[in-house]
C-alpha angles and dihedrals in degrees: 000000000000090000091052092050091048093051093044089052091053092048091049092049092051091045090055087055090057097253104163093209091052090047089054092047092047092051091050091048093049091049092050092048091049091049092048090049091052092048091048091050090052090051092049091050091050091049091048090053091050093047090062089076094058111100120242114268094034111120121204118191 
């Protein structure tokens, strides 16, 4: 994770300096993060629906 954050920081810095390659990389990264967020939200919603069937008092860790 630290390596990803470091590289994303470098891409962002270069993008702010109007580097077209960095702009393209930043756009691709933002799209992938948005897609992953949407997928994660769908999984959470599915899990919430499935958790309704668990009786009260049952603890899942």
